[in-house]
Backbone as JSON Lines, residues from 0, in Angstrom:
{"i":0,"aa":"M","n":[-20.77,-0.11,6.83],"ca":[-19.76,-1.16,6.82],"c":[-18.38,-0.54,6.6]}
{"i":1,"aa":"L","n":[-17.4,-1.02,7.35],"ca":[-16.02,-0.53,7.23],"c":[-15.23,-1.4,6.26]}
{"i":2,"aa":"A","n":[-14.47,-0.77,5.39],"ca":[-13.54,-1.48,4.52],"c":[-12.2,-0.75,4.54]}
{"i":3,"aa":"L","n":[-11.17,-1.47,4.97],"ca":[-9.82,-0.93,4.98],"c":[-9.04,-1.51,3.8]}
{"i":4,"aa":"F","n":[-8.2,-0.68,3.2],"ca":[-7.43,-1.09,2.03],"c":[-5.95,-0.82,2.26]}
{"i":5,"aa":"D","n":[-5.14,-1.82,1.93],"ca":[-3.71,-1.61,1.78],"c":[-3.5,-0.74,0.54]}
{"i":6,"aa":"L","n":[-2.36,-0.06,0.47],"ca":[-2.1,0.8,-0.68],"c":[-1.23,0.13,-1.75]}
{"i":7,"aa":"D","n":[0.01,-0.21,-1.38],"ca":[0.98,-0.68,-2.37],"c":[0.66,-2.1,-2.84]}
{"i":8,"aa":"N","n":[0.59,-2.24,-4.17],"ca":[0.3,-3.52,-4.83],"c":[-1.08,-4.06,-4.49]}
{"i":9,"aa":"T","n":[-1.93,-3.19,-3.95],"ca":[-3.34,-3.51,-3.76],"c":[-4.17,-2.51,-4.57]}
{"i":10,"aa":"L","n":[-4.01,-1.23,-4.26],"ca":[-4.69,-0.18,-5.01],"c":[-3.83,0.39,-6.13]}
{"i":11,"aa":"I","n":[-2.52,0.47,-5.88],"ca":[-1.62,0.98,-6.91],"c":[-0.5,-0.03,-7.17]}
{"i":12,"aa":"D","n":[0.06,0.05,-8.36],"ca":[1.1,-0.89,-8.78],"c":[2.46,-0.35,-8.36]}
{"i":13,"aa":"R","n":[2.86,-0.64,-7.12],"ca":[4.14,-0.14,-6.62],"c":[5.32,-0.8,-7.33]}
{"i":14,"aa":"R","n":[5.22,-2.08,-7.63],"ca":[6.34,-2.77,-8.25],"c":[6.74,-2.12,-9.58]}
{"i":15,"aa":"R","n":[5.75,-1.89,-10.41],"ca":[6.06,-1.28,-11.71],"c":[6.55,0.15,-11.54]}
{"i":16,"aa":"G","n":[5.95,0.88,-10.59],"ca":[6.39,2.25,-10.35],"c":[7.84,2.31,-9.9]}
{"i":17,"aa":"L","n":[8.22,1.39,-9.01],"ca":[9.61,1.37,-8.53],"c":[10.56,1.0,-9.65]}
{"i":18,"aa":"E","n":[10.19,0.03,-10.45],"ca":[11.04,-0.37,-11.59],"c":[11.25,0.8,-12.54]}
{"i":19,"aa":"D","n":[10.18,1.52,-12.84],"ca":[10.27,2.66,-13.76],"c":[11.16,3.75,-13.17]}
{"i":20,"aa":"W","n":[10.96,4.03,-11.87],"ca":[11.77,5.09,-11.24],"c":[13.24,4.69,-11.21]}
{"i":21,"aa":"A","n":[13.53,3.47,-10.81],"ca":[14.92,3.02,-10.73],"c":[15.6,3.1,-12.09]}
{"i":22,"aa":"R","n":[14.9,2.7,-13.13],"ca":[15.47,2.74,-14.48],"c":[15.79,4.18,-14.88]}
{"i":23,"aa":"G","n":[14.85,5.09,-14.63],"ca":[15.07,6.48,-14.98],"c":[16.16,7.13,-14.15]}
{"i":24,"aa":"F","n":[16.22,6.78,-12.86],"ca":[17.24,7.34,-11.98],"c":[18.63,6.9,-12.43]}
{"i":25,"aa":"V","n":[18.79,5.63,-12.72],"ca":[20.09,5.11,-13.17],"c":[20.51,5.77,-14.48]}
{"i":26,"aa":"R","n":[19.55,5.95,-15.37],"ca":[19.87,6.59,-16.65],"c":[20.29,8.04,-16.44]}
{"i":27,"aa":"S","n":[19.57,8.77,-15.56],"ca":[19.88,10.19,-15.35],"c":[21.23,10.39,-14.69]}
{"i":28,"aa":"R","n":[21.67,9.42,-13.89],"ca":[22.97,9.52,-13.2],"c":[24.08,8.81,-13.99]}
{"i":29,"aa":"R","n":[23.72,8.21,-15.11],"ca":[24.67,7.47,-15.93],"c":[25.4,6.41,-15.13]}
{"i":30,"aa":"L","n":[24.61,5.67,-14.33],"ca":[25.16,4.6,-13.51],"c":[25.17,3.3,-14.28]}
{"i":31,"aa":"D","n":[25.94,2.36,-13.8],"ca":[25.97,1.02,-14.38],"c":[24.59,0.38,-14.26]}
{"i":32,"aa":"R","n":[24.23,-0.44,-15.24],"ca":[22.91,-1.08,-15.22],"c":[22.68,-1.91,-13.95]}
{"i":33,"aa":"G","n":[23.75,-2.41,-13.36],"ca":[23.61,-3.18,-12.14],"c":[23.05,-2.37,-10.99]}
{"i":34,"aa":"A","n":[23.11,-1.04,-11.1],"ca":[22.6,-0.18,-10.05],"c":[21.08,-0.34,-9.89]}
{"i":35,"aa":"E","n":[20.39,-0.68,-10.98],"ca":[18.95,-0.9,-10.88],"c":[18.63,-2.01,-9.89]}
{"i":36,"aa":"S","n":[19.4,-3.08,-9.94],"ca":[19.17,-4.21,-9.04],"c":[19.46,-3.81,-7.6]}
{"i":37,"aa":"V","n":[20.5,-3.02,-7.39],"ca":[20.83,-2.55,-6.04],"c":[19.69,-1.73,-5.47]}
{"i":38,"aa":"I","n":[19.16,-0.83,-6.27],"ca":[18.05,0.02,-5.82],"c":[16.81,-0.81,-5.54]}
{"i":39,"aa":"Y","n":[16.47,-1.7,-6.47],"ca":[15.24,-2.47,-6.32],"c":[15.32,-3.39,-5.1]}
{"i":40,"aa":"E","n":[16.47,-4.01,-4.9],"ca":[16.62,-4.92,-3.76],"c":[16.45,-4.17,-2.45]}
{"i":41,"aa":"R","n":[16.98,-2.95,-2.38],"ca":[16.89,-2.18,-1.14],"c":[15.48,-1.66,-0.88]}
{"i":42,"aa":"L","n":[14.76,-1.31,-1.94],"ca":[13.48,-0.6,-1.78],"c":[12.26,-1.43,-2.1]}
{"i":43,"aa":"Q","n":[12.43,-2.71,-2.46],"ca":[11.3,-3.47,-2.98],"c":[10.18,-3.67,-1.96]}
{"i":44,"aa":"E","n":[10.51,-3.78,-0.69],"ca":[9.46,-3.98,0.32],"c":[8.9,-2.65,0.82]}
{"i":45,"aa":"R","n":[9.75,-1.71,1.13],"ca":[9.34,-0.43,1.68],"c":[10.51,0.52,1.57]}
{"i":46,"aa":"A","n":[10.25,1.83,1.57],"ca":[11.32,2.81,1.47],"c":[11.17,3.87,2.56]}
{"i":47,"aa":"Y","n":[12.28,4.19,3.18],"ca":[12.34,5.24,4.2],"c":[13.55,6.12,3.91]}
{"i":48,"aa":"P","n":[13.6,7.33,4.46],"ca":[14.76,8.19,4.22],"c":[16.1,7.53,4.53]}
{"i":49,"aa":"A","n":[16.15,6.7,5.58],"ca":[17.41,6.06,5.95],"c":[17.95,5.16,4.84]}
{"i":50,"aa":"D","n":[17.08,4.64,3.99],"ca":[17.54,3.78,2.9],"c":[18.44,4.53,1.94]}
{"i":51,"aa":"F","n":[18.26,5.84,1.86],"ca":[19.04,6.6,0.89],"c":[20.42,6.99,1.43]}
{"i":52,"aa":"V","n":[20.61,6.82,2.74],"ca":[21.97,6.9,3.28],"c":[22.76,5.71,2.76]}
{"i":53,"aa":"H","n":[22.13,4.53,2.82],"ca":[22.78,3.31,2.31],"c":[23.02,3.41,0.8]}
{"i":54,"aa":"L","n":[21.99,3.8,0.04],"ca":[22.12,3.83,-1.41],"c":[23.15,4.86,-1.87]}
{"i":55,"aa":"R","n":[23.24,5.98,-1.16],"ca":[24.24,6.99,-1.51],"c":[25.64,6.39,-1.47]}
{"i":56,"aa":"E","n":[25.9,5.6,-0.43],"ca":[27.21,4.97,-0.32],"c":[27.39,3.85,-1.34]}
{"i":57,"aa":"A","n":[26.35,3.01,-1.48],"ca":[26.44,1.85,-2.36],"c":[26.62,2.24,-3.82]}
{"i":58,"aa":"L","n":[26.04,3.38,-4.21],"ca":[26.09,3.79,-5.61],"c":[27.14,4.88,-5.86]}
{"i":59,"aa":"G","n":[27.83,5.31,-4.81],"ca":[28.88,6.31,-4.98],"c":[28.35,7.67,-5.4]}
{"i":60,"aa":"L","n":[27.22,8.08,-4.83],"ca":[26.6,9.35,-5.19],"c":[27.07,10.47,-4.28]}
{"i":61,"aa":"S","n":[27.03,11.69,-4.79],"ca":[27.43,12.85,-3.98],"c":[26.24,13.6,-3.42]}
{"i":62,"aa":"D","n":[25.03,13.28,-3.89],"ca":[23.82,13.96,-3.41],"c":[23.61,13.72,-1.93]}
{"i":63,"aa":"A","n":[23.03,14.69,-1.23],"ca":[22.67,14.51,0.16],"c":[21.54,13.47,0.25]}
{"i":64,"aa":"P","n":[21.54,12.61,1.27],"ca":[20.48,11.6,1.4],"c":[19.08,12.21,1.39]}
{"i":65,"aa":"D","n":[18.9,13.36,2.04],"ca":[17.58,13.99,2.05],"c":[17.14,14.39,0.65]}
{"i":66,"aa":"D","n":[18.09,14.87,-0.16],"ca":[17.77,15.25,-1.53],"c":[17.38,14.02,-2.35]}
{"i":67,"aa":"L","n":[18.08,12.91,-2.14],"ca":[17.74,11.68,-2.84],"c":[16.35,11.19,-2.44]}
{"i":68,"aa":"W","n":[16.04,11.28,-1.16],"ca":[14.71,10.86,-0.69],"c":[13.62,11.69,-1.34]}
{"i":69,"aa":"H","n":[13.78,13.0,-1.37],"ca":[12.74,13.85,-1.96],"c":[12.62,13.62,-3.46]}
{"i":70,"aa":"E","n":[13.73,13.34,-4.11],"ca":[13.68,13.01,-5.54],"c":[12.9,11.71,-5.74]}
{"i":71,"aa":"Y","n":[13.13,10.75,-4.85],"ca":[12.4,9.48,-4.92],"c":[10.91,9.69,-4.69]}
{"i":72,"aa":"V","n":[10.56,10.44,-3.65],"ca":[9.14,10.69,-3.35],"c":[8.45,11.32,-4.55]}
{"i":73,"aa":"D","n":[9.06,12.36,-5.11],"ca":[8.45,13.04,-6.26],"c":[8.32,12.1,-7.45]}
{"i":74,"aa":"G","n":[9.36,11.32,-7.71],"ca":[9.33,10.43,-8.88],"c":[8.34,9.3,-8.72]}
{"i":75,"aa":"I","n":[8.3,8.7,-7.55],"ca":[7.36,7.6,-7.32],"c":[5.93,8.1,-7.36]}
{"i":76,"aa":"A","n":[5.69,9.28,-6.81],"ca":[4.33,9.84,-6.86],"c":[3.88,10.05,-8.3]}
{"i":77,"aa":"R","n":[4.78,10.56,-9.14],"ca":[4.43,10.78,-10.55],"c":[4.1,9.47,-11.26]}
{"i":78,"aa":"S","n":[4.69,8.37,-10.79],"ca":[4.48,7.08,-11.46],"c":[3.32,6.3,-10.85]}
{"i":79,"aa":"A","n":[2.68,6.83,-9.82],"ca":[1.6,6.11,-9.14],"c":[0.41,5.91,-10.07]}
{"i":80,"aa":"R","n":[0.03,4.68,-10.29],"ca":[-1.09,4.34,-11.15],"c":[-2.0,3.34,-10.43]}
{"i":81,"aa":"C","n":[-3.29,3.61,-10.44],"ca":[-4.25,2.68,-9.84],"c":[-4.37,1.43,-10.7]}
{"i":82,"aa":"F","n":[-4.66,0.32,-10.06],"ca":[-5.02,-0.86,-10.81],"c":[-6.4,-0.64,-11.45]}
{"i":83,"aa":"P","n":[-6.66,-1.31,-12.57],"ca":[-7.94,-1.12,-13.27],"c":[-9.13,-1.36,-12.34]}
{"i":84,"aa":"G","n":[-10.08,-0.44,-12.42],"ca":[-11.32,-0.58,-11.67],"c":[-11.26,-0.13,-10.22]}
{"i":85,"aa":"A","n":[-10.08,0.31,-9.75],"ca":[-9.95,0.68,-8.34],"c":[-10.81,1.89,-8.0]}
{"i":86,"aa":"R","n":[-10.65,2.97,-8.73],"ca":[-11.42,4.18,-8.42],"c":[-12.92,3.97,-8.59]}
{"i":87,"aa":"E","n":[-13.28,3.26,-9.66],"ca":[-14.7,3.01,-9.88],"c":[-15.3,2.18,-8.75]}
{"i":88,"aa":"G","n":[-14.55,1.17,-8.29],"ca":[-15.03,0.33,-7.21],"c":[-15.16,1.09,-5.9]}
{"i":89,"aa":"L","n":[-14.16,1.91,-5.6],"ca":[-14.23,2.72,-4.38],"c":[-15.42,3.68,-4.43]}
{"i":90,"aa":"G","n":[-15.65,4.26,-5.59],"ca":[-16.81,5.15,-5.73],"c":[-18.12,4.41,-5.51]}
{"i":91,"aa":"A","n":[-18.19,3.18,-5.99],"ca":[-19.4,2.38,-5.8],"c":[-19.62,2.07,-4.33]}
{"i":92,"aa":"L","n":[-18.55,1.74,-3.62],"ca":[-18.67,1.47,-2.18],"c":[-19.16,2.71,-1.43]}
{"i":93,"aa":"R","n":[-18.59,3.85,-1.76],"ca":[-19.04,5.07,-1.1],"c":[-20.5,5.34,-1.42]}
{"i":94,"aa":"G","n":[-20.89,5.07,-2.65],"ca":[-22.28,5.25,-3.02],"c":[-23.22,4.33,-2.26]}
{"i":95,"aa":"D","n":[-22.7,3.17,-1.86],"ca":[-23.49,2.22,-1.08],"c":[-23.49,2.55,0.41]}
{"i":96,"aa":"G","n":[-22.73,3.56,0.8],"ca":[-22.71,3.97,2.2],"c":[-21.6,3.37,3.05]}
{"i":97,"aa":"W","n":[-20.61,2.73,2.41],"ca":[-19.5,2.14,3.16],"c":[-18.59,3.25,3.7]}
{"i":98,"aa":"T","n":[-17.92,2.94,4.81],"ca":[-16.86,3.79,5.36],"c":[-15.53,3.19,4.93]}
{"i":99,"aa":"L","n":[-14.69,4.0,4.29],"ca":[-13.47,3.49,3.67],"c":[-12.23,4.08,4.33]}
{"i":100,"aa":"G","n":[-11.22,3.23,4.52],"ca":[-9.98,3.69,5.11],"c":[-8.77,3.04,4.45]}
{"i":101,"aa":"I","n":[-7.64,3.72,4.57],"ca":[-6.35,3.18,4.14],"c":[-5.63,2.66,5.38]}
{"i":102,"aa":"A","n":[-5.06,1.47,5.29],"ca":[-4.24,0.89,6.35],"c":[-2.94,0.44,5.7]}
{"i":103,"aa":"T","n":[-1.88,1.25,5.82],"ca":[-0.65,0.97,5.1],"c":[0.57,1.19,5.97]}
{"i":104,"aa":"N","n":[1.55,0.34,5.81],"ca":[2.86,0.58,6.4],"c":[3.65,1.51,5.49]}
{"i":105,"aa":"G","n":[4.55,2.27,6.09],"ca":[5.39,3.14,5.28],"c":[5.57,4.51,5.88]}
{"i":106,"aa":"A","n":[6.27,5.36,5.14],"ca":[6.51,6.74,5.55],"c":[5.33,7.61,5.11]}
{"i":107,"aa":"G","n":[4.96,8.54,5.98],"ca":[3.77,9.33,5.7],"c":[3.84,10.16,4.45]}
{"i":108,"aa":"D","n":[4.98,10.82,4.21],"ca":[5.03,11.74,3.07],"c":[4.87,11.01,1.75]}
{"i":109,"aa":"I","n":[5.53,9.86,1.59],"ca":[5.44,9.19,0.3],"c":[4.1,8.49,0.12]}
{"i":110,"aa":"Q","n":[3.54,7.9,1.18],"ca":[2.25,7.23,1.02],"c":[1.16,8.24,0.68]}
{"i":111,"aa":"R","n":[1.18,9.37,1.34],"ca":[0.18,10.4,1.03],"c":[0.39,11.02,-0.35]}
{"i":112,"aa":"A","n":[1.65,11.14,-0.76],"ca":[1.94,11.67,-2.09],"c":[1.41,10.74,-3.17]}
{"i":113,"aa":"K","n":[1.56,9.42,-2.96],"ca":[1.06,8.45,-3.94],"c":[-0.46,8.47,-3.99]}
{"i":114,"aa":"L","n":[-1.1,8.55,-2.84],"ca":[-2.56,8.61,-2.81],"c":[-3.07,9.83,-3.58]}
{"i":115,"aa":"A","n":[-2.44,10.98,-3.34],"ca":[-2.88,12.2,-4.02],"c":[-2.63,12.12,-5.52]}
{"i":116,"aa":"A","n":[-1.44,11.65,-5.91],"ca":[-1.1,11.59,-7.33],"c":[-1.98,10.63,-8.09]}
{"i":117,"aa":"A","n":[-2.42,9.56,-7.43],"ca":[-3.29,8.57,-8.07],"c":[-4.76,8.98,-8.03]}
{"i":118,"aa":"G","n":[-5.06,10.11,-7.42],"ca":[-6.43,10.58,-7.34],"c":[-7.3,9.77,-6.4]}
{"i":119,"aa":"L","n":[-6.7,9.26,-5.32],"ca":[-7.43,8.37,-4.42],"c":[-7.8,9.0,-3.08]}
{"i":120,"aa":"T","n":[-7.14,10.07,-2.69],"ca":[-7.31,10.6,-1.34],"c":[-8.77,10.85,-0.98]}
{"i":121,"aa":"G","n":[-9.51,11.43,-1.88],"ca":[-10.88,11.82,-1.59],"c":[-11.86,10.69,-1.38]}
{"i":122,"aa":"Y","n":[-11.46,9.47,-1.69],"ca":[-12.37,8.33,-1.5],"c":[-12.38,7.84,-0.06]}
{"i":123,"aa":"F","n":[-11.43,8.3,0.76],"ca":[-11.24,7.68,2.07],"c":[-11.62,8.59,3.22]}
{"i":124,"aa":"D","n":[-12.28,7.98,4.21],"ca":[-12.67,8.69,5.42],"c":[-11.5,8.83,6.38]}
{"i":125,"aa":"G","n":[-10.55,7.92,6.31],"ca":[-9.38,7.96,7.18],"c":[-8.19,7.34,6.49]}
{"i":126,"aa":"I","n":[-7.01,7.88,6.76],"ca":[-5.76,7.37,6.17],"c":[-4.8,7.06,7.31]}
{"i":127,"aa":"C","n":[-4.49,5.79,7.48],"ca":[-3.64,5.33,8.57],"c":[-2.31,4.86,7.99]}
{"i":128,"aa":"V","n":[-1.24,5.6,8.28],"ca":[0.11,5.26,7.81],"c":[0.94,4.92,9.05]}
{"i":129,"aa":"S","n":[1.63,3.81,8.99],"ca":[2.32,3.3,10.18],"c":[3.25,4.33,10.82]}
{"i":130,"aa":"E","n":[4.03,5.05,10.02],"ca":[4.96,6.03,10.56],"c":[4.23,7.11,11.35]}
{"i":131,"aa":"E","n":[3.03,7.47,10.9],"ca":[2.29,8.56,11.53],"c":[1.6,8.13,12.82]}
{"i":132,"aa":"V","n":[1.19,6.88,12.91],"ca":[0.44,6.44,14.09],"c":[1.31,5.64,15.06]}
{"i":133,"aa":"G","n":[2.54,5.31,14.67],"ca":[3.43,4.59,15.55],"c":[3.07,3.14,15.75]}
{"i":134,"aa":"A","n":[2.39,2.54,14.78],"ca":[2.01,1.13,14.86],"c":[1.98,0.56,13.45]}
{"i":135,"aa":"R","n":[2.59,-0.62,13.28],"ca":[2.68,-1.24,11.97],"c":[1.78,-2.47,11.88]}
{"i":136,"aa":"K","n":[1.24,-2.7,10.69],"ca":[0.64,-4.0,10.42],"c":[1.74,-5.06,10.53]}
{"i":137,"aa":"P","n":[1.5,-6.23,11.07],"ca":[0.19,-6.82,11.37],"c":[-0.33,-6.56,12.79]}
{"i":138,"aa":"G","n":[0.25,-5.61,13.51],"ca":[-0.19,-5.36,14.87],"c":[-1.63,-4.88,14.94]}
{"i":139,"aa":"R","n":[-2.37,-5.37,15.93],"ca":[-3.76,-4.97,16.11],"c":[-3.89,-3.46,16.26]}
{"i":140,"aa":"E","n":[-2.87,-2.84,16.9],"ca":[-2.94,-1.39,17.14],"c":[-3.08,-0.6,15.84]}
{"i":141,"aa":"H","n":[-2.47,-1.11,14.78],"ca":[-2.58,-0.41,13.5],"c":[-4.02,-0.43,12.99]}
{"i":142,"aa":"F","n":[-4.66,-1.57,13.08],"ca":[-6.03,-1.68,12.59],"c":[-6.99,-0.89,13.49]}
{"i":143,"aa":"E","n":[-6.71,-0.86,14.78],"ca":[-7.53,-0.05,15.67],"c":[-7.4,1.43,15.32]}
{"i":144,"aa":"A","n":[-6.17,1.86,15.02],"ca":[-5.95,3.26,14.64],"c":[-6.64,3.59,13.32]}
{"i":145,"aa":"A","n":[-6.59,2.64,12.37],"ca":[-7.23,2.87,11.07],"c":[-8.73,3.03,11.23]}
{"i":146,"aa":"A","n":[-9.35,2.17,12.03],"ca":[-10.79,2.29,12.26],"c":[-11.12,3.61,12.95]}
{"i":147,"aa":"A","n":[-10.31,3.99,13.94],"ca":[-10.56,5.23,14.67],"c":[-10.45,6.45,13.76]}
{"i":148,"aa":"L","n":[-9.49,6.44,12.86],"ca":[-9.34,7.56,11.92],"c":[-10.53,7.67,10.97]}
{"i":149,"aa":"C","n":[-11.25,6.55,10.82],"ca":[-12.47,6.55,10.01],"c":[-13.7,6.89,10.85]}
{"i":150,"aa":"G","n":[-13.5,7.15,12.13],"ca":[-14.61,7.49,13.01],"c":[-15.35,6.29,13.56]}
{"i":151,"aa":"L","n":[-14.74,5.11,13.51],"ca":[-15.39,3.88,13.97],"c":[-14.49,3.15,14.95]}
{"i":152,"aa":"R","n":[-15.06,2.14,15.62],"ca":[-14.3,1.24,16.46],"c":[-14.09,-0.07,15.73]}
{"i":153,"aa":"L","n":[-12.95,-0.69,15.96],"ca":[-12.66,-1.96,15.29],"c":[-13.7,-3.02,15.61]}
{"i":154,"aa":"S","n":[-14.34,-2.91,16.75],"ca":[-15.32,-3.91,17.17],"c":[-16.54,-3.96,16.26]}
{"i":155,"aa":"V","n":[-16.73,-2.93,15.42],"ca":[-17.88,-2.97,14.51],"c":[-17.65,-3.98,13.39]}
{"i":156,"aa":"G","n":[-16.39,-4.43,13.23],"ca":[-16.08,-5.4,12.17],"c":[-15.91,-4.71,10.83]}
{"i":157,"aa":"G","n":[-15.83,-5.51,9.8],"ca":[-15.62,-4.98,8.46],"c":[-14.62,-5.83,7.7]}
{"i":158,"aa":"W","n":[-14.0,-5.23,6.68],"ca":[-13.11,-5.94,5.77],"c":[-11.74,-5.29,5.73]}
{"i":159,"aa":"M","n":[-10.73,-6.11,5.44],"ca":[-9.4,-5.63,5.07],"c":[-9.05,-6.24,3.73]}
{"i":160,"aa":"V","n":[-8.63,-5.4,2.79],"ca":[-8.24,-5.85,1.46],"c":[-6.76,-5.58,1.29]}
{"i":161,"aa":"G","n":[-5.98,-6.62,0.97],"ca":[-4.55,-6.41,0.81],"c":[-3.87,-7.55,0.11]}
{"i":162,"aa":"D","n":[-2.58,-7.35,-0.2],"ca":[-1.84,-8.35,-0.98],"c":[-0.83,-9.12,-0.14]}
{"i":163,"aa":"N","n":[-0.59,-8.7,1.11],"ca":[0.44,-9.34,1.91],"c":[-0.18,-10.36,2.87]}
{"i":164,"aa":"P","n":[0.2,-11.63,2.75],"ca":[-0.42,-12.66,3.59],"c":[-0.24,-12.42,5.09]}
{"i":165,"aa":"E","n":[0.93,-11.91,5.49],"ca":[1.19,-11.73,6.92],"c":[0.57,-10.43,7.44]}
{"i":166,"aa":"T","n":[0.97,-9.3,6.83],"ca":[0.55,-8.02,7.39],"c":[-0.92,-7.73,7.15]}
{"i":167,"aa":"D","n":[-1.43,-8.1,5.99],"ca":[-2.82,-7.78,5.66],"c":[-3.8,-8.87,6.08]}
{"i":168,"aa":"I","n":[-3.5,-10.1,5.76],"ca":[-4.47,-11.18,5.99],"c":[-4.39,-11.73,7.41]}
{"i":169,"aa":"E","n":[-3.22,-12.14,7.82],"ca":[-3.09,-12.68,9.18],"c":[-3.37,-11.59,10.21]}
{"i":170,"aa":"G","n":[-2.77,-10.41,10.01],"ca":[-2.97,-9.34,10.98],"c":[-4.4,-8.9,11.11]}
{"i":171,"aa":"A","n":[-5.06,-8.68,9.98],"ca":[-6.45,-8.22,10.01],"c":[-7.37,-9.31,10.55]}
{"i":172,"aa":"G","n":[-7.09,-10.56,10.19],"ca":[-7.91,-11.65,10.7],"c":[-7.82,-11.75,12.21]}
{"i":173,"aa":"E","n":[-6.61,-11.61,12.76],"ca":[-6.43,-11.63,14.21],"c":[-7.17,-10.46,14.87]}
{"i":174,"aa":"A","n":[-7.3,-9.36,14.13],"ca":[-7.99,-8.18,14.67],"c":[-9.51,-8.28,14.53]}
{"i":175,"aa":"G","n":[-10.0,-9.36,13.94],"ca":[-11.43,-9.57,13.84],"c":[-12.08,-9.1,12.56]}
{"i":176,"aa":"L","n":[-11.27,-8.76,11.57],"ca":[-11.81,-8.3,10.29],"c":[-11.93,-9.46,9.3]}
{"i":177,"aa":"R","n":[-12.9,-9.38,8.41],"ca":[-12.95,-10.29,7.28],"c":[-11.87,-9.86,6.29]}
{"i":178,"aa":"T","n":[-11.35,-10.79,5.52],"ca":[-10.19,-10.47,4.69],"c":[-10.37,-10.88,3.24]}
{"i":179,"aa":"A","n":[-9.82,-10.05,2.36],"ca":[-9.78,-10.34,0.92],"c":[-8.33,-10.22,0.47]}
{"i":180,"aa":"W","n":[-7.79,-11.34,-0.02],"ca":[-6.4,-11.36,-0.47],"c":[-6.33,-11.1,-1.96]}
{"i":181,"aa":"V","n":[-5.57,-10.06,-2.35],"ca":[-5.37,-9.71,-3.76],"c":[-4.16,-10.5,-4.25]}
{"i":182,"aa":"A","n":[-4.4,-11.46,-5.13],"ca":[-3.36,-12.41,-5.52],"c":[-2.31,-11.82,-6.46]}
{"i":183,"aa":"N","n":[-2.71,-10.92,-7.35],"ca":[-1.76,-10.36,-8.32],"c":[-0.97,-11.45,-9.04]}
{"i":184,"aa":"G","n":[-1.66,-12.49,-9.47],"ca":[-1.02,-13.55,-10.24],"c":[-0.39,-14.65,-9.4]}
{"i":185,"aa":"R","n":[-0.45,-14.54,-8.08],"ca":[0.15,-15.56,-7.22],"c":[-0.89,-16.6,-6.8]}
{"i":186,"aa":"I","n":[-0.41,-17.67,-6.22],"ca":[-1.26,-18.72,-5.66],"c":[-1.11,-18.69,-4.16]}
{"i":187,"aa":"W","n":[-2.23,-18.76,-3.44],"ca":[-2.17,-18.73,-1.99],"c":[-1.45,-19.97,-1.46]}
{"i":188,"aa":"A","n":[-0.45,-19.75,-0.61],"ca":[0.25,-20.83,0.06],"c":[-0.34,-21.01,1.46]}
{"i":189,"aa":"D","n":[-0.42,-22.24,1.92],"ca":[-1.0,-22.49,3.23],"c":[-0.31,-21.64,4.29]}
{"i":190,"aa":"G","n":[-1.12,-21.02,5.14],"ca":[-0.59,-20.19,6.2],"c":[-1.4,-20.36,7.45]}
{"i":191,"aa":"P","n":[-1.04,-19.62,8.5],"ca":[-1.75,-19.77,9.77],"c":[-3.2,-19.31,9.72]}
{"i":192,"aa":"R","n":[-3.52,-18.43,8.77],"ca":[-4.9,-17.94,8.67],"c":[-5.27,-17.75,7.21]}
{"i":193,"aa":"E","n":[-6.26,-18.47,6.76],"ca":[-6.7,-18.37,5.37],"c":[-7.48,-17.07,5.16]}
{"i":194,"aa":"P","n":[-7.34,-16.45,3.98],"ca":[-8.17,-15.27,3.7],"c":[-9.63,-15.66,3.51]}
{"i":195,"aa":"G","n":[-10.51,-14.7,3.79],"ca":[-11.93,-14.97,3.58],"c":[-12.23,-15.22,2.12]}
{"i":196,"aa":"I","n":[-11.63,-14.41,1.25],"ca":[-11.77,-14.6,-0.2],"c":[-10.43,-14.35,-0.86]}
{"i":197,"aa":"V","n":[-10.19,-15.03,-1.97],"ca":[-9.0,-14.82,-2.8],"c":[-9.48,-14.28,-4.14]}
{"i":198,"aa":"V","n":[-8.9,-13.15,-4.54],"ca":[-9.33,-12.49,-5.77],"c":[-8.1,-12.14,-6.6]}
{"i":199,"aa":"S","n":[-8.32,-11.92,-7.87],"ca":[-7.2,-11.58,-8.75],"c":[-6.75,-10.14,-8.6]}
{"i":200,"aa":"G","n":[-7.66,-9.25,-8.23],"ca":[-7.31,-7.84,-8.12],"c":[-8.32,-7.11,-7.26]}
{"i":201,"aa":"V","n":[-8.05,-5.82,-7.03],"ca":[-8.88,-5.06,-6.09],"c":[-10.31,-4.87,-6.61]}
{"i":202,"aa":"A","n":[-10.49,-4.75,-7.92],"ca":[-11.85,-4.59,-8.44],"c":[-12.7,-5.81,-8.12]}
{"i":203,"aa":"E","n":[-12.11,-7.0,-8.22],"ca":[-12.83,-8.23,-7.91],"c":[-13.12,-8.31,-6.42]}
{"i":204,"aa":"A","n":[-12.2,-7.83,-5.59],"ca":[-12.42,-7.81,-4.15],"c":[-13.61,-6.94,-3.8]}
{"i":205,"aa":"I","n":[-13.67,-5.77,-4.39],"ca":[-14.77,-4.85,-4.11],"c":[-16.1,-5.45,-4.56]}
{"i":206,"aa":"A","n":[-16.11,-6.07,-5.73],"ca":[-17.34,-6.68,-6.21],"c":[-17.82,-7.78,-5.27]}
{"i":207,"aa":"A","n":[-16.89,-8.59,-4.76],"ca":[-17.25,-9.67,-3.84],"c":[-17.77,-9.12,-2.52]}
{"i":208,"aa":"M","n":[-17.16,-8.05,-2.01],"ca":[-17.6,-7.44,-0.76],"c":[-19.0,-6.86,-0.91]}
{"i":209,"aa":"R","n":[-19.25,-6.2,-2.01],"ca":[-20.59,-5.64,-2.24],"c":[-21.64,-6.73,-2.34]}
{"i":210,"aa":"Q","n":[-21.28,-7.82,-2.99],"ca":[-22.21,-8.94,-3.13],"c":[-22.5,-9.55,-1.76]}
{"i":211,"aa":"A","n":[-21.46,-9.68,-0.93],"ca":[-21.63,-10.28,0.39],"c":[-22.51,-9.42,1.29]}
{"i":212,"aa":"A","n":[-22.56,-8.12,1.0],"ca":[-23.34,-7.2,1.85],"c":[-24.81,-7.17,1.45]}
{"i":213,"aa":"V","n":[-25.16,-7.79,0.34],"ca":[-26.57,-7.76,-0.12],"c":[-27.43,-8.63,0.77]}
């Protein structure tokens, strides 16, 4: 059975990691406290090197944008923390014979750095990052690429676990996958495609998927 997982705010707590990094960065540069909001607003959804061209100007920094990007990648990777039960659940799925993949939007260097720092890389048969494959969720091409990187075809079916209603749930559902929405304290709002299951966190998603496979 194939199971694809989103990375940010599904397996790892990106929100808290970004908040911690922004706070430390502002303190190290002795910037005004308002700079934290500027950074968070720009990077809250996703971060790419081009964002640091904007932030360099907005914050009045002298650092080269590439240097700021690498500082961000290193800092965010150090702050990468799995949600409780994530590694244990992934290990249980592998023990049950599941094929596991990452399906994430973002830049390749930072997504892979976070996976490695959180000790997650070895659990996955394939890692699909939008920048590397040239296709973003919710596009079907992204899910096809993720399955292929795991050595399977999307037509075999399987699951997608994620926190984003559009990119993870609607996109994966359109691609023919069963879906598990990680609520992270939110309430599901009516949308074009309901998730197969709604869970509080990734550990609960994995438990439900294993139960459904019995």
